[in-house]
N, C-alpha and C positions, 0 to 999 in steps of 0.2 A: 653172333654178336652177344655180348654179355652186358647186362645192366651193371651200373656202378656198384650196387649192392651184391653183385655176384650171381643174380638170377639171369637166366636167359630171357631176352626180349621175346615176346610171342609174335611180334610183328617186326619185320626188319626196318620198315620205314614208315613214316607218318602217312604217306600216300597209300601204302597198302592197308594200314589201319582204316583210313577214311574209305577206301573201296570196300572193305569188309563191313563197315557200318552202313554204307550205301546199299550194298547187296541185301543186308538184313534189316533195312529200315522198316518195313512193315512190322515185323516182330518187336523191334526196339520201340516203335511208336506205340504199339499196343501194350508192351510191358511197362515201359517208363512213363507214359502219358495217358494210358487207358483211352486211346483214341485210334484213329486210322489215317493213313496218309491221303491228303488231297494233291499235294505237290511237294517236291523236293528240288531245291536249287543248291548246286554245289559251288564252293568258291565264289560266293556272291558278293559283288562290290556293293558297298553302301554308297549310294549316289549322293555324296555330300559335296557341295560346290567349292569348299575351300581347299580341296587338296590337290587339284591339278592332276597330273598323270598317275601319281602314287595314291590312289584311293584305297581306303581301308577295305579289307576282304575278310568277311566271316566265312568259316568253313562250310556251313550248311544253314539254310533257311527252310525249315519245314512248316508247311501249312497243313493243318489238320481238317478233317471233315466237320469237326465241331466249330471251326472258325478260328482256332488259335494259330497264332504266328510264333514259331519257336525258333530263337537264334541258338545255334549249336557251334561250339568250338571243340574240335578234336585234338587230343594230345597223345602221342605215343612217346612219352619223355624218356630221355636218356639220363637227365638230371631232374628227377621228380619234384624236389622241393622248389627249385627255381622256376621250372617250366609251369608247375601248377600255379604258383604265386603269380606269375606273369599273365597266366590265362584269365585269372579272375579280373585283373585290371583291364585286359583286352576286352572281355565281355561287357564289363561296365561301360567302357569307352564306346563300343559298338552300339550299346543300348541308347546312349545319349545321342549319337549321330543318327540312329534310326528315328528316334523321337523328333529330331529337328527337321526331319524330311517327312514327317507325318506317316511313317511306316513303322510304328512301335512294336516291340516284341511282347507278347503276352507272357512268355517263359524264356528264361536264359538257362542254358545247359552246357555244362563241360562234360564231355565224354573222354574218358582216359583209360589207358591200359596199365596204369600203375595205381597203387592203393595208398599212396602217401597222404596222410591225413591232414596236411597243413591247409589244404583247400577247404576242407569241411570246418576246420577250426576257425578260419577267417570268416567264412560265410555265417557261421554261428555267432561268433562274437560281435560282428557288425550288422548282424541281421540282413544280410544282403539276399537280393532276389535271384540267387543262382541255385540250381541243383546240379549235383555232381554225381555222375554214374561211372561205374567200372565195367568195362568189356573186355573180354578176351575170347578165344575160340571155344572155351568150354563153360564159362559162367559169365553172368552179367547181373548187375543190381545197382541200386542207388546206394551211395556212400553217406554215412552219417558219422558225426564226431562222437 
């Protein structure tokens, strides 16, 4: 599979990407959040009463040994600009819903396999409480604009 920009995708599917992050969550938690894993929940429903059967689901809820609750959205985008932009809105929406059920996130994170900088520019321009990280099979790190 080839990315829209002509580069090969490092992960064939988002499921494969999430599995890779899950397998490496101890290292990711240490490197990105300077912490260690207490618990990790995958594809976590935000228990908000107004949604009926189609409840919003965040990709990961990470609880650290220092007591932080981190909401993580994972993206292996085929259209990086659009999917990154939507992910920011998604994370902010999840944060509001989590607040309303008294389970707020201390940190919001977007972990992506693409380096499109629109996300960083949005976060910086509007001073949003979201950190963006790049992960592939060879390197990883926090993205900044």
